[in-house]
KEZAKE-898924 format. One line per field, with one value per atom (N, C-alpha, C): residue in one letter; residue number from 1; x, y, z. Coordinates in pm, whole numbers. Example, Ala and Ser with C-alpha at 12.3 -4.5 7.8 and 13.67 -1.06 7.14 Angstrom:
<pts>
residu: c(A | A | A | S | S | S)
num: c(1 | 1 | 1 | 2 | 2 | 2)
u: c(1319 | 1230 | 1320 | 1285 | 1367 | 1290)
v: c(-569 | -450 | -330 | -225 | -106 | 3)
w: c(780 | 780 | 780 | 708 | 714 | 787)
</pts>
This chain:
<pts>
residu: c(X | X | X | X | X | X | X | X | X | X | X | X | X | X | X | X | X | X | X | X | X | X | X | X | X | X | X | X | X | X | X | X | X | X | X | X | X | X | X | X | X | X | X | X | X | X | X | X | X | X | X | X | X | X | X | X | X | X | X | X | X | X | X | X | X | X | X | X | X | X | X | X | X | X | X | X | X | X | X | X | X | X | X | X | X | X | X | X | X | X | X | X | X | X | X | X | X | X | X | X | X | X | X | X | X | X | X | X | X | X | X | X | X | X | X | X | X | X | X | X | X | X | X | X | X | X | X | X | X | X | X | X | X | X | X | X | X | X | X | X | X | X | X | X | X | X | X | X | X | X | X | X | X | X | X | X | X | X | X | X | X | X | X | X | X | X | X | X | X | X | X | X | X | X | X | X | X | X | X | X | X | X | X | X | X | X | X | X | X | X | X | X | X | X | X | X | X | X | X | X | X | X | X | X | X | X | X | X | X | X | X | X | X | X | X | X | X | X | X | X | X | X | X | X | X | X | X | X | X | X | X | X | X | X | X | X | X | X | X | X | X | X | X | X | X | X | X | X | X | X | X | X | X | X | X | X | X | X | X | X | X | X | X | X | X | X | X | X | X | X | X | X | X | X | X | X | X | X | X | X | X | X | X | X | X | X | X | X | X | X | X | X | X | X | X | X | X | X | X | X | X | X | X | X | X | X | X | X | X | X | X | X | X | X | X)
num: c(1 | 1 | 1 | 2 | 2 | 2 | 3 | 3 | 3 | 4 | 4 | 4 | 5 | 5 | 5 | 6 | 6 | 6 | 7 | 7 | 7 | 8 | 8 | 8 | 9 | 9 | 9 | 10 | 10 | 10 | 11 | 11 | 11 | 12 | 12 | 12 | 13 | 13 | 13 | 14 | 14 | 14 | 15 | 15 | 15 | 16 | 16 | 16 | 17 | 17 | 17 | 18 | 18 | 18 | 19 | 19 | 19 | 20 | 20 | 20 | 21 | 21 | 21 | 22 | 22 | 22 | 23 | 23 | 23 | 24 | 24 | 24 | 25 | 25 | 25 | 26 | 26 | 26 | 27 | 27 | 27 | 28 | 28 | 28 | 29 | 29 | 29 | 30 | 30 | 30 | 31 | 31 | 31 | 32 | 32 | 32 | 33 | 33 | 33 | 34 | 34 | 34 | 35 | 35 | 35 | 36 | 36 | 36 | 37 | 37 | 37 | 38 | 38 | 38 | 39 | 39 | 39 | 40 | 40 | 40 | 41 | 41 | 41 | 42 | 42 | 42 | 43 | 43 | 43 | 44 | 44 | 44 | 45 | 45 | 45 | 46 | 46 | 46 | 47 | 47 | 47 | 48 | 48 | 48 | 49 | 49 | 49 | 50 | 50 | 50 | 51 | 51 | 51 | 52 | 52 | 52 | 53 | 53 | 53 | 54 | 54 | 54 | 55 | 55 | 55 | 56 | 56 | 56 | 57 | 57 | 57 | 58 | 58 | 58 | 59 | 59 | 59 | 60 | 60 | 60 | 61 | 61 | 61 | 62 | 62 | 62 | 63 | 63 | 63 | 64 | 64 | 64 | 65 | 65 | 65 | 66 | 66 | 66 | 67 | 67 | 67 | 68 | 68 | 68 | 69 | 69 | 69 | 70 | 70 | 70 | 71 | 71 | 71 | 72 | 72 | 72 | 73 | 73 | 73 | 74 | 74 | 74 | 75 | 75 | 75 | 76 | 76 | 76 | 77 | 77 | 77 | 78 | 78 | 78 | 79 | 79 | 79 | 80 | 80 | 80 | 81 | 81 | 81 | 82 | 82 | 82 | 83 | 83 | 83 | 84 | 84 | 84 | 85 | 85 | 85 | 86 | 86 | 86 | 87 | 87 | 87 | 88 | 88 | 88 | 89 | 89 | 89 | 90 | 90 | 90 | 91 | 91 | 91 | 92 | 92 | 92 | 93 | 93 | 93 | 94 | 94 | 94 | 95 | 95 | 95 | 96 | 96 | 96 | 97 | 97 | 97 | 98 | 98 | 98 | 99 | 99 | 99 | 100 | 100 | 100 | 101 | 101 | 101 | 102 | 102 | 102 | 103 | 103 | 103 | 104 | 104 | 104 | 105 | 105 | 105)
u: c(4987 | 4885 | 4787 | 4748 | 4645 | 4510 | 4431 | 4305 | 4213 | 4097 | 4002 | 3878 | 3847 | 3746 | 3658 | 3508 | 3419 | 3336 | 3352 | 3280 | 3364 | 3397 | 3483 | 3638 | 3688 | 3845 | 3909 | 3980 | 4056 | 4187 | 4295 | 4428 | 4487 | 4563 | 4633 | 4543 | 4541 | 4443 | 4477 | 4598 | 4653 | 4602 | 4563 | 4536 | 4378 | 4312 | 4162 | 4080 | 3975 | 3901 | 3770 | 3752 | 3637 | 3522 | 3409 | 3270 | 3201 | 3152 | 3063 | 2939 | 2909 | 2812 | 2669 | 2662 | 2517 | 2473 | 2563 | 2516 | 2409 | 2394 | 2278 | 2140 | 2140 | 2031 | 1990 | 2101 | 2070 | 2014 | 2062 | 2020 | 1865 | 1847 | 1715 | 1620 | 1650 | 1558 | 1535 | 1656 | 1640 | 1548 | 1568 | 1486 | 1328 | 1309 | 1168 | 1107 | 1180 | 1129 | 1104 | 1187 | 1174 | 1042 | 1029 | 895 | 778 | 797 | 677 | 620 | 748 | 710 | 644 | 700 | 649 | 495 | 464 | 335 | 231 | 252 | 151 | 50 | 77 | -16 | -126 | -76 | -143 | -259 | -251 | -372 | -476 | -470 | -580 | -686 | -797 | -911 | -927 | -963 | -979 | -1120 | -1175 | -1320 | -1330 | -1387 | -1402 | -1517 | -1516 | -1623 | -1724 | -1674 | -1761 | -1713 | -1799 | -1774 | -1678 | -1567 | -1491 | -1547 | -1511 | -1590 | -1522 | -1378 | -1316 | -1271 | -1300 | -1257 | -1206 | -1098 | -1051 | -1157 | -1186 | -1268 | -1252 | -1350 | -1346 | -1264 | -1250 | -1203 | -1318 | -1276 | -1380 | -1341 | -1441 | -1415 | -1538 | -1518 | -1622 | -1641 | -1769 | -1805 | -1890 | -1854 | -1938 | -2015 | -2099 | -2148 | -2294 | -2329 | -2472 | -2589 | -2560 | -2667 | -2719 | -2652 | -2695 | -2747 | -2816 | -2874 | -2749 | -2794 | -2687 | -2605 | -2486 | -2403 | -2369 | -2398 | -2373 | -2299 | -2217 | -2152 | -2173 | -2148 | -2186 | -2054 | -2090 | -1964 | -1987 | -1893 | -1897 | -1790 | -1834 | -1750 | -1747 | -1632 | -1608 | -1640 | -1691 | -1727 | -1660 | -1656 | -1573 | -1672 | -1624 | -1702 | -1851 | -1926 | -2083 | -2143 | -2097 | -2179 | -2178 | -2297 | -2292 | -2215 | -2186 | -2112 | -2207 | -2163 | -2240 | -2236 | -2354 | -2346 | -2440 | -2400 | -2471 | -2420 | -2525 | -2488 | -2451 | -2337 | -2281 | -2270 | -2284 | -2267 | -2110 | -2095 | -1963 | -1880 | -1960 | -1887 | -1818 | -1875 | -1807 | -1663 | -1646 | -1516 | -1401 | -1298 | -1192 | -1054 | -1000 | -886 | -911 | -1018 | -1042 | -1011 | -919 | -897 | -1014 | -1054 | -1160 | -1109 | -1120 | -1074 | -1137 | -1280 | -1357 | -1507 | -1594 | -1723 | -1819 | -1924 | -2025 | -2090 | -2128 | -2192 | -2335)
v: c(283 | 299 | 189 | 147 | 42 | 84 | -12 | 30 | -70 | -22 | -107 | -110 | -220 | -258 | -344 | -329 | -408 | -497 | -623 | -715 | -784 | -710 | -772 | -758 | -844 | -846 | -766 | -664 | -567 | -546 | -566 | -554 | -670 | -626 | -716 | -778 | -905 | -962 | -922 | -902 | -861 | -713 | -643 | -496 | -464 | -586 | -563 | -629 | -584 | -624 | -685 | -807 | -880 | -874 | -835 | -839 | -958 | -1034 | -1149 | -1103 | -1194 | -1171 | -1172 | -1232 | -1232 | -1120 | -1021 | -893 | -814 | -782 | -721 | -798 | -919 | -1007 | -989 | -988 | -977 | -839 | -741 | -614 | -584 | -632 | -629 | -702 | -815 | -882 | -808 | -744 | -683 | -541 | -479 | -366 | -396 | -525 | -569 | -611 | -672 | -701 | -569 | -478 | -327 | -280 | -279 | -214 | -288 | -427 | -496 | -461 | -455 | -430 | -299 | -183 | -57 | -41 | -112 | -83 | -174 | -272 | -353 | -287 | -202 | -130 | -46 | 22 | 104 | 26 | -107 | -169 | -212 | -193 | -225 | -103 | -127 | -20 | -23 | 100 | 121 | 124 | 82 | 80 | 189 | 318 | 436 | 413 | 466 | 481 | 589 | 687 | 794 | 840 | 923 | 978 | 1101 | 1110 | 1222 | 1341 | 1469 | 1591 | 1600 | 1580 | 1612 | 1468 | 1457 | 1330 | 1373 | 1294 | 1329 | 1278 | 1345 | 1298 | 1166 | 1084 | 963 | 837 | 890 | 794 | 718 | 606 | 524 | 474 | 497 | 463 | 372 | 300 | 231 | 282 | 298 | 367 | 289 | 242 | 156 | 248 | 331 | 423 | 375 | 254 | 221 | 268 | 337 | 395 | 274 | 167 | 50 | -57 | -149 | -255 | -350 | -450 | -539 | -609 | -627 | -698 | -610 | -483 | -396 | -277 | -219 | -104 | 1 | 121 | 232 | 261 | 243 | 266 | 413 | 486 | 634 | 667 | 717 | 737 | 906 | 951 | 1091 | 1149 | 1285 | 1337 | 1466 | 1517 | 1644 | 1753 | 1887 | 2002 | 1991 | 2055 | 2088 | 1952 | 1838 | 1714 | 1636 | 1556 | 1484 | 1357 | 1317 | 1181 | 1069 | 960 | 850 | 743 | 714 | 637 | 514 | 407 | 284 | 180 | 104 | 0 | -125 | -179 | -314 | -411 | -539 | -648 | -645 | -676 | -676 | -803 | -910 | -1012 | -971 | -859 | -837 | -768 | -709 | -646 | -755 | -750 | -836 | -752 | -802 | -740 | -587 | -565 | -445 | -458 | -373 | -367 | -311 | -354 | -292 | -210 | -68 | 21 | 45 | 48 | 79 | 35 | -6 | -44 | 70 | 77 | 178 | 173 | 292 | 321 | 332)
w: c(-1320 | -1219 | -1211 | -1101 | -1092 | -1134 | -1205 | -1232 | -1180 | -1112 | -1056 | -1156 | -1180 | -1275 | -1198 | -1233 | -1182 | -1274 | -1262 | -1351 | -1462 | -1564 | -1676 | -1657 | -1715 | -1704 | -1814 | -1765 | -1875 | -1806 | -1875 | -1822 | -1748 | -1647 | -1569 | -1453 | -1427 | -1331 | -1196 | -1166 | -1032 | -993 | -1100 | -1068 | -1080 | -1096 | -1117 | -993 | -956 | -849 | -901 | -874 | -938 | -836 | -889 | -796 | -831 | -746 | -799 | -888 | -986 | -1076 | -1031 | -913 | -838 | -784 | -752 | -679 | -721 | -866 | -913 | -885 | -890 | -865 | -718 | -618 | -481 | -450 | -517 | -499 | -544 | -645 | -708 | -612 | -559 | -472 | -334 | -283 | -172 | -198 | -306 | -338 | -340 | -403 | -415 | -282 | -195 | -60 | 30 | 15 | 83 | 25 | -100 | -159 | -118 | -113 | -76 | 64 | 165 | 297 | 314 | 235 | 256 | 186 | 84 | 13 | 95 | 166 | 221 | 290 | 385 | 467 | 388 | 262 | 191 | 121 | 115 | 30 | 126 | 264 | 349 | 354 | 355 | 378 | 534 | 590 | 734 | 762 | 855 | 905 | 1012 | 958 | 1057 | 1148 | 1272 | 1366 | 1335 | 1244 | 1220 | 1069 | 1008 | 864 | 884 | 826 | 835 | 758 | 798 | 719 | 608 | 593 | 451 | 386 | 258 | 197 | 65 | -1 | -126 | -244 | -340 | -438 | -482 | -506 | -555 | -468 | -359 | -254 | -182 | -145 | -66 | 73 | 174 | 294 | 348 | 450 | 523 | 657 | 704 | 825 | 893 | 1015 | 1118 | 1219 | 1187 | 1284 | 1340 | 1299 | 1351 | 1257 | 1148 | 1058 | 973 | 948 | 864 | 948 | 897 | 981 | 1019 | 1111 | 1173 | 1056 | 1072 | 972 | 844 | 843 | 729 | 785 | 685 | 717 | 592 | 619 | 527 | 442 | 319 | 208 | 153 | 188 | 129 | 39 | -75 | -197 | -204 | -196 | -214 | -340 | -365 | -494 | -504 | -644 | -650 | -592 | -599 | -555 | -587 | -507 | -539 | -576 | -541 | -555 | -411 | -415 | -287 | -294 | -178 | -157 | -194 | -235 | -271 | -136 | -82 | 47 | 10 | 43 | 47 | 156 | 187 | 289 | 237 | 266 | 204 | 324 | 287 | 407 | 438 | 560 | 609 | 557 | 504 | 463 | 315 | 238 | 117 | 140 | 266 | 299 | 319 | 267 | 290 | 330 | 437 | 487 | 550 | 595 | 670 | 809 | 875 | 1010 | 1072 | 1191 | 1246 | 1358 | 1361 | 1458 | 1566 | 1569 | 1675 | 1641 | 1738 | 1716 | 1723 | 1667 | 1679 | 1823 | 1856 | 1989 | 1995)
</pts>
């Protein structure tokens, strides 16, 4: 009975199927590129036009609702239960890679 082996040579050469040795490297590179494409949008912060009612504890969002002076946005940090959120005005130049969704009215 013919045996199909991948990679190494065992037995008769006519009965074995050889797979190129570079395929694990190509699979690893392909998996890396897919992971990179999927992970990229999650790294960007969003600039909200208003402060949301519910936030995850310890998460940070940026709000451009006009409450800060010109050229600044409100940085809001979520807090656990029964504690207030931390809010501070930060310059717009400190934000990198933040897509602007809407302007304040």
